[in-house]
Biotite code that builds the C-alpha atoms (Angstrom):
import biotite.structure as struc

atoms = struc.array([
    struc.Atom([-44.357, 56.362, -4.213], chain_id="A", res_id=1, res_name="MET", atom_name="CA", element="C"),
    struc.Atom([-43.974, 60.130, -3.866], chain_id="A", res_id=2, res_name="ALA", atom_name="CA", element="C"),
    struc.Atom([-40.391, 59.561, -2.668], chain_id="A", res_id=3, res_name="ASP", atom_name="CA", element="C"),
    struc.Atom([-39.451, 57.917, -5.988], chain_id="A", res_id=4, res_name="GLU", atom_name="CA", element="C"),
    struc.Atom([-40.375, 60.755, -8.356], chain_id="A", res_id=5, res_name="GLU", atom_name="CA", element="C"),
    struc.Atom([-38.417, 60.919, -11.588], chain_id="A", res_id=6, res_name="LYS", atom_name="CA", element="C"),
    struc.Atom([-36.524, 64.158, -12.244], chain_id="A", res_id=7, res_name="PRO", atom_name="CA", element="C"),
    struc.Atom([-37.770, 66.369, -15.048], chain_id="A", res_id=8, res_name="ILE", atom_name="CA", element="C"),
    struc.Atom([-35.275, 67.226, -17.757], chain_id="A", res_id=9, res_name="LYS", atom_name="CA", element="C"),
    struc.Atom([-35.635, 70.614, -19.444], chain_id="A", res_id=10, res_name="VAL", atom_name="CA", element="C"),
    struc.Atom([-33.789, 71.307, -22.718], chain_id="A", res_id=11, res_name="SER", atom_name="CA", element="C"),
    struc.Atom([-33.341, 74.815, -24.080], chain_id="A", res_id=12, res_name="ASP", atom_name="CA", element="C"),
    struc.Atom([-33.368, 74.784, -27.898], chain_id="A", res_id=13, res_name="PHE", atom_name="CA", element="C"),
    struc.Atom([-33.275, 78.551, -28.338], chain_id="A", res_id=14, res_name="ARG", atom_name="CA", element="C"),
    struc.Atom([-30.557, 79.858, -30.638], chain_id="A", res_id=15, res_name="MET", atom_name="CA", element="C"),
    struc.Atom([-29.914, 83.068, -28.718], chain_id="A", res_id=16, res_name="PHE", atom_name="CA", element="C"),
    struc.Atom([-28.893, 83.945, -25.173], chain_id="A", res_id=17, res_name="THR", atom_name="CA", element="C"),
    struc.Atom([-31.006, 86.341, -23.077], chain_id="A", res_id=18, res_name="PRO", atom_name="CA", element="C"),
    struc.Atom([-28.587, 89.095, -24.150], chain_id="A", res_id=19, res_name="ASP", atom_name="CA", element="C"),
    struc.Atom([-29.404, 88.473, -27.819], chain_id="A", res_id=20, res_name="GLY", atom_name="CA", element="C"),
    struc.Atom([-26.087, 86.820, -28.671], chain_id="A", res_id=21, res_name="GLU", atom_name="CA", element="C"),
    struc.Atom([-25.930, 83.647, -30.740], chain_id="A", res_id=22, res_name="LEU", atom_name="CA", element="C"),
    struc.Atom([-25.180, 80.590, -28.579], chain_id="A", res_id=23, res_name="LYS", atom_name="CA", element="C"),
    struc.Atom([-21.756, 78.963, -29.184], chain_id="A", res_id=24, res_name="PRO", atom_name="CA", element="C"),
    struc.Atom([-23.223, 75.749, -30.618], chain_id="A", res_id=25, res_name="GLU", atom_name="CA", element="C"),
    struc.Atom([-25.003, 77.768, -33.349], chain_id="A", res_id=26, res_name="TYR", atom_name="CA", element="C"),
    struc.Atom([-22.042, 80.012, -34.236], chain_id="A", res_id=27, res_name="ARG", atom_name="CA", element="C"),
    struc.Atom([-20.378, 77.203, -36.174], chain_id="A", res_id=28, res_name="ASP", atom_name="CA", element="C"),
    struc.Atom([-23.544, 76.684, -38.236], chain_id="A", res_id=29, res_name="LEU", atom_name="CA", element="C"),
    struc.Atom([-23.794, 80.378, -39.036], chain_id="A", res_id=30, res_name="GLU", atom_name="CA", element="C"),
    struc.Atom([-20.165, 80.622, -40.146], chain_id="A", res_id=31, res_name="ASN", atom_name="CA", element="C"),
    struc.Atom([-20.262, 77.349, -42.095], chain_id="A", res_id=32, res_name="ALA", atom_name="CA", element="C"),
    struc.Atom([-22.793, 78.491, -44.630], chain_id="A", res_id=33, res_name="SER", atom_name="CA", element="C"),
    struc.Atom([-24.555, 81.536, -45.881], chain_id="A", res_id=34, res_name="GLU", atom_name="CA", element="C"),
    struc.Atom([-28.186, 80.556, -46.582], chain_id="A", res_id=35, res_name="PRO", atom_name="CA", element="C"),
    struc.Atom([-29.587, 81.169, -50.042], chain_id="A", res_id=36, res_name="ASP", atom_name="CA", element="C"),
    struc.Atom([-32.870, 83.018, -50.393], chain_id="A", res_id=37, res_name="PRO", atom_name="CA", element="C"),
    struc.Atom([-35.878, 80.891, -51.298], chain_id="A", res_id=38, res_name="PRO", atom_name="CA", element="C"),
    struc.Atom([-36.713, 80.542, -54.970], chain_id="A", res_id=39, res_name="PRO", atom_name="CA", element="C"),
    struc.Atom([-38.522, 83.511, -56.477], chain_id="A", res_id=40, res_name="ALA", atom_name="CA", element="C"),
    struc.Atom([-38.819, 82.049, -59.953], chain_id="A", res_id=41, res_name="ALA", atom_name="CA", element="C"),
    struc.Atom([-39.995, 78.627, -61.093], chain_id="A", res_id=42, res_name="PRO", atom_name="CA", element="C"),
    struc.Atom([-37.539, 76.023, -62.277], chain_id="A", res_id=43, res_name="PRO", atom_name="CA", element="C"),
    struc.Atom([-37.146, 75.861, -66.050], chain_id="A", res_id=44, res_name="PRO", atom_name="CA", element="C"),
    struc.Atom([-39.775, 73.726, -67.760], chain_id="A", res_id=45, res_name="PRO", atom_name="CA", element="C"),
    struc.Atom([-38.714, 70.134, -68.443], chain_id="A", res_id=46, res_name="PRO", atom_name="CA", element="C"),
    struc.Atom([-37.615, 69.351, -71.984], chain_id="A", res_id=47, res_name="PRO", atom_name="CA", element="C"),
    struc.Atom([-40.026, 67.447, -74.248], chain_id="A", res_id=48, res_name="PRO", atom_name="CA", element="C"),
    struc.Atom([-40.053, 63.662, -73.796], chain_id="A", res_id=49, res_name="ALA", atom_name="CA", element="C"),
    struc.Atom([-38.166, 63.003, -77.049], chain_id="A", res_id=50, res_name="ALA", atom_name="CA", element="C"),
    struc.Atom([-35.360, 65.369, -76.122], chain_id="A", res_id=51, res_name="ASP", atom_name="CA", element="C"),
    struc.Atom([-35.241, 64.156, -72.514], chain_id="A", res_id=52, res_name="ALA", atom_name="CA", element="C"),
    struc.Atom([-33.975, 60.715, -73.485], chain_id="A", res_id=53, res_name="ALA", atom_name="CA", element="C"),
    struc.Atom([-31.183, 62.167, -75.617], chain_id="A", res_id=54, res_name="ALA", atom_name="CA", element="C"),
    struc.Atom([-30.191, 64.944, -73.214], chain_id="A", res_id=55, res_name="ALA", atom_name="CA", element="C"),
    struc.Atom([-27.538, 64.344, -70.603], chain_id="A", res_id=56, res_name="GLU", atom_name="CA", element="C"),
    struc.Atom([-28.518, 64.981, -66.980], chain_id="A", res_id=57, res_name="PRO", atom_name="CA", element="C"),
    struc.Atom([-27.762, 68.537, -65.926], chain_id="A", res_id=58, res_name="GLU", atom_name="CA", element="C"),
    struc.Atom([-25.766, 69.179, -62.821], chain_id="A", res_id=59, res_name="SER", atom_name="CA", element="C"),
    struc.Atom([-27.858, 70.941, -60.196], chain_id="A", res_id=60, res_name="GLU", atom_name="CA", element="C"),
    struc.Atom([-26.367, 73.537, -57.880], chain_id="A", res_id=61, res_name="PRO", atom_name="CA", element="C"),
    struc.Atom([-25.645, 72.195, -54.410], chain_id="A", res_id=62, res_name="PRO", atom_name="CA", element="C"),
    struc.Atom([-28.368, 72.786, -51.829], chain_id="A", res_id=63, res_name="PRO", atom_name="CA", element="C"),
    struc.Atom([-27.891, 75.771, -49.530], chain_id="A", res_id=64, res_name="PRO", atom_name="CA", element="C"),
    struc.Atom([-25.433, 75.296, -46.675], chain_id="A", res_id=65, res_name="GLY", atom_name="CA", element="C"),
    struc.Atom([-25.534, 71.564, -46.110], chain_id="A", res_id=66, res_name="GLY", atom_name="CA", element="C"),
    struc.Atom([-29.302, 71.268, -46.392], chain_id="A", res_id=67, res_name="ALA", atom_name="CA", element="C"),
    struc.Atom([-30.780, 67.945, -47.423], chain_id="A", res_id=68, res_name="ASP", atom_name="CA", element="C"),
    struc.Atom([-31.478, 68.117, -51.193], chain_id="A", res_id=69, res_name="PRO", atom_name="CA", element="C"),
    struc.Atom([-34.773, 66.260, -50.818], chain_id="A", res_id=70, res_name="ASP", atom_name="CA", element="C"),
    struc.Atom([-35.991, 68.705, -48.178], chain_id="A", res_id=71, res_name="PHE", atom_name="CA", element="C"),
    struc.Atom([-34.956, 71.698, -50.300], chain_id="A", res_id=72, res_name="VAL", atom_name="CA", element="C"),
    struc.Atom([-36.765, 70.200, -53.298], chain_id="A", res_id=73, res_name="ASP", atom_name="CA", element="C"),
    struc.Atom([-39.901, 69.679, -51.219], chain_id="A", res_id=74, res_name="LEU", atom_name="CA", element="C"),
    struc.Atom([-39.935, 73.280, -49.978], chain_id="A", res_id=75, res_name="VAL", atom_name="CA", element="C"),
    struc.Atom([-39.231, 74.606, -53.475], chain_id="A", res_id=76, res_name="ARG", atom_name="CA", element="C"),
    struc.Atom([-41.998, 72.473, -54.965], chain_id="A", res_id=77, res_name="SER", atom_name="CA", element="C"),
    struc.Atom([-44.582, 73.659, -52.446], chain_id="A", res_id=78, res_name="LEU", atom_name="CA", element="C"),
    struc.Atom([-43.449, 77.287, -52.780], chain_id="A", res_id=79, res_name="ALA", atom_name="CA", element="C"),
    struc.Atom([-43.588, 77.114, -56.585], chain_id="A", res_id=80, res_name="THR", atom_name="CA", element="C"),
    struc.Atom([-47.106, 75.698, -56.416], chain_id="A", res_id=81, res_name="SER", atom_name="CA", element="C"),
    struc.Atom([-48.156, 78.509, -54.091], chain_id="A", res_id=82, res_name="ALA", atom_name="CA", element="C"),
    struc.Atom([-46.617, 81.187, -56.340], chain_id="A", res_id=83, res_name="TYR", atom_name="CA", element="C"),
    struc.Atom([-48.375, 79.634, -59.318], chain_id="A", res_id=84, res_name="SER", atom_name="CA", element="C"),
    struc.Atom([-51.719, 79.609, -57.494], chain_id="A", res_id=85, res_name="ALA", atom_name="CA", element="C"),
    struc.Atom([-51.192, 83.285, -56.636], chain_id="A", res_id=86, res_name="LEU", atom_name="CA", element="C"),
    struc.Atom([-50.881, 83.969, -60.360], chain_id="A", res_id=87, res_name="GLY", atom_name="CA", element="C"),
    struc.Atom([-47.255, 85.070, -60.078], chain_id="A", res_id=88, res_name="LEU", atom_name="CA", element="C"),
    struc.Atom([-45.902, 82.278, -62.289], chain_id="A", res_id=89, res_name="LEU", atom_name="CA", element="C"),
    struc.Atom([-47.554, 81.932, -65.652], chain_id="A", res_id=90, res_name="THR", atom_name="CA", element="C"),
    struc.Atom([-46.693, 80.219, -68.890], chain_id="A", res_id=91, res_name="GLU", atom_name="CA", element="C"),
    struc.Atom([-46.021, 82.587, -71.784], chain_id="A", res_id=92, res_name="PRO", atom_name="CA", element="C"),
    struc.Atom([-49.270, 83.148, -73.664], chain_id="A", res_id=93, res_name="GLY", atom_name="CA", element="C"),
    struc.Atom([-51.396, 81.523, -70.944], chain_id="A", res_id=94, res_name="ALA", atom_name="CA", element="C"),
    struc.Atom([-53.925, 83.339, -68.805], chain_id="A", res_id=95, res_name="GLY", atom_name="CA", element="C"),
    struc.Atom([-52.751, 84.228, -65.338], chain_id="A", res_id=96, res_name="GLY", atom_name="CA", element="C"),
    struc.Atom([-55.588, 82.911, -63.193], chain_id="A", res_id=97, res_name="GLY", atom_name="CA", element="C"),
    struc.Atom([-55.479, 83.082, -59.421], chain_id="A", res_id=98, res_name="ARG", atom_name="CA", element="C"),
    struc.Atom([-56.481, 80.355, -57.028], chain_id="A", res_id=99, res_name="ASP", atom_name="CA", element="C"),
    struc.Atom([-56.261, 82.047, -53.636], chain_id="A", res_id=100, res_name="LEU", atom_name="CA", element="C"),
    struc.Atom([-57.741, 79.031, -51.846], chain_id="A", res_id=101, res_name="ALA", atom_name="CA", element="C"),
    struc.Atom([-55.076, 76.789, -53.418], chain_id="A", res_id=102, res_name="GLY", atom_name="CA", element="C"),
    struc.Atom([-52.329, 79.256, -52.533], chain_id="A", res_id=103, res_name="ALA", atom_name="CA", element="C"),
    struc.Atom([-53.569, 79.437, -48.965], chain_id="A", res_id=104, res_name="ARG", atom_name="CA", element="C"),
    struc.Atom([-53.573, 75.621, -48.762], chain_id="A", res_id=105, res_name="ARG", atom_name="CA", element="C"),
    struc.Atom([-49.946, 75.445, -49.990], chain_id="A", res_id=106, res_name="MET", atom_name="CA", element="C"),
    struc.Atom([-48.888, 78.109, -47.468], chain_id="A", res_id=107, res_name="ILE", atom_name="CA", element="C"),
    struc.Atom([-50.640, 76.192, -44.692], chain_id="A", res_id=108, res_name="GLU", atom_name="CA", element="C"),
    struc.Atom([-48.852, 72.995, -45.773], chain_id="A", res_id=109, res_name="TRP", atom_name="CA", element="C"),
    struc.Atom([-45.484, 74.728, -45.585], chain_id="A", res_id=110, res_name="ILE", atom_name="CA", element="C"),
    struc.Atom([-46.420, 76.126, -42.158], chain_id="A", res_id=111, res_name="ALA", atom_name="CA", element="C"),
    struc.Atom([-47.370, 72.593, -41.081], chain_id="A", res_id=112, res_name="LEU", atom_name="CA", element="C"),
    struc.Atom([-44.026, 71.329, -42.345], chain_id="A", res_id=113, res_name="LEU", atom_name="CA", element="C"),
    struc.Atom([-42.303, 74.037, -40.309], chain_id="A", res_id=114, res_name="GLU", atom_name="CA", element="C"),
    struc.Atom([-44.193, 73.097, -37.134], chain_id="A", res_id=115, res_name="ARG", atom_name="CA", element="C"),
    struc.Atom([-43.626, 69.361, -37.532], chain_id="A", res_id=116, res_name="LYS", atom_name="CA", element="C"),
    struc.Atom([-39.899, 69.716, -38.219], chain_id="A", res_id=117, res_name="THR", atom_name="CA", element="C"),
    struc.Atom([-39.192, 72.318, -35.533], chain_id="A", res_id=118, res_name="ARG", atom_name="CA", element="C"),
    struc.Atom([-35.871, 71.634, -33.752], chain_id="A", res_id=119, res_name="ASN", atom_name="CA", element="C"),
    struc.Atom([-35.034, 68.883, -36.247], chain_id="A", res_id=120, res_name="ASN", atom_name="CA", element="C"),
    struc.Atom([-33.650, 71.005, -39.087], chain_id="A", res_id=121, res_name="LEU", atom_name="CA", element="C"),
    struc.Atom([-30.226, 72.375, -39.795], chain_id="A", res_id=122, res_name="SER", atom_name="CA", element="C"),
    struc.Atom([-29.737, 76.131, -39.635], chain_id="A", res_id=123, res_name="PHE", atom_name="CA", element="C"),
    struc.Atom([-29.820, 76.373, -43.452], chain_id="A", res_id=124, res_name="ALA", atom_name="CA", element="C"),
    struc.Atom([-32.994, 74.285, -43.757], chain_id="A", res_id=125, res_name="GLU", atom_name="CA", element="C"),
    struc.Atom([-34.792, 76.269, -41.054], chain_id="A", res_id=126, res_name="GLN", atom_name="CA", element="C"),
    struc.Atom([-33.713, 79.526, -42.673], chain_id="A", res_id=127, res_name="ASP", atom_name="CA", element="C"),
    struc.Atom([-34.936, 78.377, -46.104], chain_id="A", res_id=128, res_name="LEU", atom_name="CA", element="C"),
    struc.Atom([-38.294, 77.350, -44.677], chain_id="A", res_id=129, res_name="LEU", atom_name="CA", element="C"),
    struc.Atom([-38.735, 80.552, -42.660], chain_id="A", res_id=130, res_name="THR", atom_name="CA", element="C"),
    struc.Atom([-37.850, 82.808, -45.588], chain_id="A", res_id=131, res_name="ARG", atom_name="CA", element="C"),
    struc.Atom([-40.100, 80.910, -47.998], chain_id="A", res_id=132, res_name="ALA", atom_name="CA", element="C"),
    struc.Atom([-43.038, 81.184, -45.587], chain_id="A", res_id=133, res_name="LEU", atom_name="CA", element="C"),
    struc.Atom([-42.463, 84.885, -45.028], chain_id="A", res_id=134, res_name="TYR", atom_name="CA", element="C"),
    struc.Atom([-42.264, 85.685, -48.729], chain_id="A", res_id=135, res_name="GLU", atom_name="CA", element="C"),
    struc.Atom([-45.286, 83.539, -49.577], chain_id="A", res_id=136, res_name="LEU", atom_name="CA", element="C"),
    struc.Atom([-47.397, 85.112, -46.851], chain_id="A", res_id=137, res_name="ARG", atom_name="CA", element="C"),
    struc.Atom([-46.487, 88.597, -48.035], chain_id="A", res_id=138, res_name="MET", atom_name="CA", element="C"),
    struc.Atom([-47.253, 87.642, -51.649], chain_id="A", res_id=139, res_name="ALA", atom_name="CA", element="C"),
    struc.Atom([-50.611, 86.228, -50.508], chain_id="A", res_id=140, res_name="TYR", atom_name="CA", element="C"),
    struc.Atom([-51.469, 89.450, -48.694], chain_id="A", res_id=141, res_name="VAL", atom_name="CA", element="C"),
    struc.Atom([-50.579, 91.475, -51.757], chain_id="A", res_id=142, res_name="GLU", atom_name="CA", element="C"),
    struc.Atom([-52.466, 89.198, -54.169], chain_id="A", res_id=143, res_name="ALA", atom_name="CA", element="C"),
    struc.Atom([-55.601, 88.899, -52.071], chain_id="A", res_id=144, res_name="SER", atom_name="CA", element="C"),
    struc.Atom([-55.752, 92.478, -50.831], chain_id="A", res_id=145, res_name="GLY", atom_name="CA", element="C"),
    struc.Atom([-56.453, 91.383, -47.258], chain_id="A", res_id=146, res_name="VAL", atom_name="CA", element="C"),
    struc.Atom([-54.883, 92.982, -44.229], chain_id="A", res_id=147, res_name="ALA", atom_name="CA", element="C"),
    struc.Atom([-53.566, 89.772, -42.657], chain_id="A", res_id=148, res_name="THR", atom_name="CA", element="C"),
    struc.Atom([-51.738, 86.703, -44.015], chain_id="A", res_id=149, res_name="PRO", atom_name="CA", element="C"),
    struc.Atom([-53.119, 83.168, -43.656], chain_id="A", res_id=150, res_name="PRO", atom_name="CA", element="C"),
    struc.Atom([-53.227, 81.933, -40.053], chain_id="A", res_id=151, res_name="PRO", atom_name="CA", element="C"),
    struc.Atom([-50.210, 80.116, -38.668], chain_id="A", res_id=152, res_name="THR", atom_name="CA", element="C"),
    struc.Atom([-52.186, 77.996, -36.189], chain_id="A", res_id=153, res_name="ARG", atom_name="CA", element="C"),
])
């Protein structure tokens, strides 16, 4: 049975060559779209229920560089929740309480999303996710006063 071994297939999913150049299959993705930075501010609050029925639906800006709108909405929702838990997004006139444990949980969820979707995202989606995680981790470090961001596992 040792004579009938199946060959092992190895796939290289890295975006860069050993020289640091972008691989040809990723050059088209880079030129096709310039990624937008992740949201730094929360979306505007929804209108009251009475006005919502009368208001016409607003047109939303297209998602960054061919990214799936549902995926972008998911990342934005989690990032907004984390910013809110860090006390960076507050309602006018409301107290700005911090929930560092909640913020850490949201950051860990986004990190989990990044791990589980690795190699299955477009360039724009991966860039959005990476930037959002970076900015959230730095905001967490600043808000908590610790020397290291939440673990990435």
